[in-house]
N, C-alpha and C positions, 0 to 999 in steps of 0.2 A: 531439515533443510540441509542440502549438501554444502560443503565449504565454499564452492564457487558461487553459488547463489547467495550465501550469507555475506560474502565479501562484496558482491555486487550491490546487494541491498544496503549494506552499511555505507558504502561509498556514495550511493545515491542519497541516502538520508543525511550524510554529512554535508553534501553539496546543497541539499534543500535547506538544511539548518543555516548554512552560511548565507544563502539567498534570503532567508527569513530575517536574519539579523540586518541584512542590507535594506530590506523593506522597512524594518523598524526605524533605521536611520533616516530613510527617505521621509517617513511620516514625521519624525521629530524635526527634520529640516524643512518641513512644509513643501515637499516636492509636488510637482504637478500631479493631480489626482489620477489622470489616465495613465501616467507612467507607473504610479504605484499599483494600480489595478492590473496592468500588464505583468508586472513582476509577481503579483499574487497569483495570477493565472499560470505563470511559469512554474511556481512552486507547487501549485495544485497538480499540474501536469506531471511534474517530477514525482510527487507522492503517488499519483495514479500508476505510474510506471513501477514504482516499488511494490505497490499493492498487487499489480499484475504478476510481477516476478515472484512474489511470495505465494500467491495463489497457484501459479503454475507449479512451483516446487511442492506445495501441499497436495495438489492433485496427483502429482507423479510419485509421491512418497506415502503420506498418511492415508489418503483416500484409496489409492491403489492397494495398499496393504489391507485396509479394512474390507474392501470389496472382495479381495481374493481370500480373505480369512473365513473361518468357520462360524464366527459369532454374528448372527443376524442383527442383534441389538447394537453391536458396535458399528456395523455397516449402516444401519439406519441413523444412528447418532451422528456419524461423520457426514452423511448426506444432509441431515437436518442442519448441521453447522454451516455447510456451504450455502444452503438455501437461505438460512437466516441472515448471512452476511449480505447477500444480494437484496433481501427484503429491507434490511436496515439502510443500505445505500440508496434505495429508491425513495426512502422517507426523507432523506437529507435534501 
């Protein structure tokens, strides 16, 4: 992952972590359930953005390198990794 993508991912993760702590406080303070759910959805959306950012970086670096390389086993392994990530996300 290049430095720009790494910094962006770290900033988004820090922000999500802060929001998560806020949700924890909301639950402890017995906040209105719908408000808590809305905040949970916001954190999930933030994490999805981080996931997309990291996937984009992975496709542009690791996957591209493997596809352009001479090792068919490495190429297949990288493609299987990407496929397995999407298969796991569909099970959740």
